[in-house]
Structures are given as C-alpha cells and as structure tokens.
N, C-alpha and C positions, 0 to 999 in steps of 0.2 A: 523608111516608114511611110505608109500612106497617110493621106489627109484624114483628119478626124472631124466629126460633126458634133455640134453641141445642141442639145434639145432641152428646153426647160419646161417643167411641169408644175402644176399646183396640186398639192396633196393635203388633205385635211385629216385631222385627228392625231397628228404627231405632237408629243409634249415633252419628250425626254431623250436622253442618249440611247436608251433601249429602242425607242421608235426609230431613231436615226440608223442604228445598226441593223434593225430588221429590214428597213427599206433598202439600205445599201446591199445587204446580202442577197435579197431576192432579185433586185434589178441588175446587180453585177453578174448574176448567173445567166442572163440573156446573152445569146450569141452576139458577137461583135461589140459588146459594151466593154470599154476599157477604163471607165471611171465614173463614179457617182459621188456627187456632193449634195449634202442635205443642209438646208437652213431651216431649223425648226421654227423660229419666230414668224417667218414669212410664209412657211409651207412650201417653199421652192425646192424642187429637186432638179439638179442639173446633171444630165446624163451625157457622157462623151462616148461616141461609138465610131466605128470605122465604116459603117454603112447606115443609111436611113433606118430609123426604128419603126416598127409596127406598133402603133399606139395601142392596139388591142392587147398585144403581148405585154406591153409596159403596164397597162391597166391590170391585167391578170397578176403580174408580179406584185404590184402595189396592194391589191386585194389579198393576195396570199400572205403578205406581210402584216395584214390587219388594218389597212387604211384605205382611204378613198381617193382615187385620182379624180380631181374636179376639173381638169383641163390643162391646156398648155399655157405657159406663162408668156 
C-alpha cells in the first residue's frame, strides 16, 4: 500500500450527525480520498488521501454538502 497523506480543514456550519454524514459523503467521493473524519464541535475535517488534494475540489465538495470551507487547520 502506498503512503497516505493527511490534510486538515476548518468547516463552518456543521451542528449534527447529518452534517457529519453529508460532509463525509461528498469529500469521500473525491479521487484518491481514502478516509474522512469529522469533529463537529471544533469544525475540523481530517481527510486522508493517497495523493495531495486540490483545495478547490475539497471546497466544492464541502459546498455541495451545504457547508463552508473556511481554511486549512
């Protein structure tokens, strides 16, 4: 198995498990993403991938889920 990269993002607007699931579903659909962890209280989303992520594509996935990417952690 190849190495994995971990990237952390700040996402605003998440308040419940539905929010968590929506973000996980959209971000997980991106190519090379192998894992997504969401911490609702802090707004941190940790994404594990096999290649570096394009922040624009991550932002689009977060927006599609209904939330705002406010930056990297």
